[in-house]
C-alpha positions in Angstrom: 15.6 7.3 9.9 14.3 9.2 6.8 10.8 10.9 7.8 12.2 11.6 11.4 11.7 15.2 10.7 9.4 15.0 8.2 6.0 14.3 7.4 6.0 12.7 3.9 1.8 12.1 4.2 0.8 15.5 3.6 0.1 16.1 0.1 -0.5 19.3 -2.2 -4.3 18.0 -3.6 -3.8 20.3 -6.8 -0.4 18.6 -7.7 -1.9 14.8 -7.5 -4.6 13.6 -10.7 -8.3 13.4 -10.0 -9.0 9.7 -9.2 -12.6 9.3 -10.0 -12.3 7.7 -13.2 -9.6 4.6 -11.4 -10.5 1.7 -9.9 -8.3 0.2 -7.1 -7.8 -2.8 -5.7 -5.8 -2.6 -1.5 -5.0 -5.9 -0.7 -4.7 -6.0 3.1 -2.5 -8.5 5.8 -4.6 -9.5 8.9 -1.6 -10.3 10.7 -0.6 -6.9 13.0 -4.2 -5.6 12.1 -3.7 -3.0 14.4 -1.2 -1.3 12.1 -2.5 -2.6 8.8 -5.8 -1.2 9.7 -4.7 2.4 10.2 -2.5 1.7 6.8 -5.9 1.2 5.2 -7.6 4.2 6.8 -4.9 6.5 5.6 -4.7 4.9 2.1 -8.9 5.4 1.9 -8.9 8.6 3.1 -6.5 10.2 0.8 -8.1 8.2 -2.7 -11.2 9.5 -1.2 -10.0 12.6 -0.6 -8.4 13.0 -4.7 -11.8 12.2 -6.1 -11.9 7.8 -5.9 -15.4 7.2 -5.9 -16.3 4.3 -2.9 -17.4 2.0 -5.0 -14.3 1.6 -7.5 -12.1 0.6 -3.6 -11.8 -2.8 -3.4 -10.3 -4.2 -0.5 -9.5 -7.7 -0.4 -8.1 -9.1 3.5 -5.0 -11.6 3.1 -3.8 -13.8 6.2 -0.2 -12.2 6.5 2.2 -10.3 5.0 3.7 -13.5 2.9 0.5 -13.4 1.4 0.0 -9.8 0.0 1.7 -11.0 -3.2 -1.0 -14.0 -4.0 -4.0 -11.5 -3.0 -2.3 -9.0 -5.5 -1.6 -10.7 -8.5 -5.6 -12.7 -8.1 -6.8 -8.7 -7.5 -5.2 -8.4 -11.0 -6.2 -11.0 -13.2 -9.6 -10.9 -11.8 -11.3 -7.2 -10.9 -10.1 -5.3 -13.9 -8.0 -2.3 -11.5 -5.7 0.2 -12.3 -3.6 -0.5 -9.6 -3.3 -2.7 -6.5 -1.6 -1.4 -3.1 -0.5 -3.9 -0.8 -0.4 -3.2 2.5 1.5 -5.3 5.4 3.5 -4.9 8.6 6.4 -7.0 9.4 7.9 -6.5 12.9 11.4 -8.1 13.8 11.7 -11.0 15.9 14.3 -12.7 17.1 14.2 -15.2 14.2 15.5 -14.9 10.8 11.6 -15.1 10.1 11.5 -11.1 9.5 14.0 -11.2 6.8 12.6 -13.9 4.6 9.1 -12.5 4.9 10.1 -8.8 3.9 13.1 -10.2 0.8 10.5 -12.6 -0.2 7.7 -10.0 0.0 9.6 -7.5 -1.6 11.0 -9.6 -4.4 7.5 -10.7 -5.1 5.6 -7.2 -5.7 9.0 -6.2 -7.2 8.5 -9.2 -10.0 4.1 -8.4 -10.4 5.4 -5.0 -11.4 7.8 -6.1 -14.3 5.4 -9.2 -15.0 1.6 -7.1 -15.1 1.2 -3.9 -16.4 -0.4 -3.1 -13.4 1.3 -1.3 -10.8 1.9 -2.7 -7.4 2.7 -0.1 -4.7 4.6 -1.6 -1.5 3.3 -0.5 1.7 4.8 -2.7 3.9 5.9 -1.4 7.1 9.3 -3.4 8.2 10.1 -1.7 11.5 12.0 -3.3 14.5 9.6 -2.5 17.2 6.1 -2.2 17.4 6.1 1.7 18.1 8.1 2.4 15.2 5.0 0.8 13.0 2.3 3.0 14.9 4.2 6.0 14.7 3.9 5.6 10.6 0.2 4.2 10.2 -1.1 7.6 11.8 0.9 8.3 14.6 4.2 11.0 14.6 5.4 10.2 11.5 2.1 10.4 9.5 0.8 7.6 7.3 2.6 5.3 4.9 -1.2 4.2 3.8 -1.0 7.9 2.8 1.6 7.7 1.1 1.4 4.6 -1.0 -2.9 6.1 -1.7 -0.9 9.1 -3.6 1.9 6.8 -5.3 -0.7 4.8 -6.6 -3.2 7.3 -8.0 0.0 9.0 -9.5 1.3 5.5 -11.2 -2.5 4.6 -12.0 -2.1 7.6 -13.8 1.3 7.1 -15.2 -0.7 3.5 -16.8 -3.2 5.9 -18.5 -1.6 7.9 -20.3 1.0 5.0 -21.7 -1.5 2.3 -22.7 
């Protein structure tokens, strides 16, 4: 596992663009909210730490991870954001549902990145067990929400530079 021996949530603020002039859309799945709220908290803290203004963080909740794609698309169309972070958590069960949801969300986020000029950041935990998700949403492996926020800042800066 990629994060077993390294906490990737640690970042050097001196290497991150200042986020004060960017508007961030954050679409959060309500399913497994004890995980997704932890991911959101990590993302929010990192964005604010890097200069984002609280009024420039727009959070929308959607029922589940599959709905992240639609939420992100509507966020892009209606909110004049510089970047969207999608936050979800799918824990493998006993049916194929896990594979269908993970593949659908992955392809949907990819499609939005190709079809729009607003970057969409993929922060979807796809773990086999709940403890793995806990460990990645503020636990022993850091917080993937933090990592998504740093990626969002960098992609918003790239977008700004290339428009």
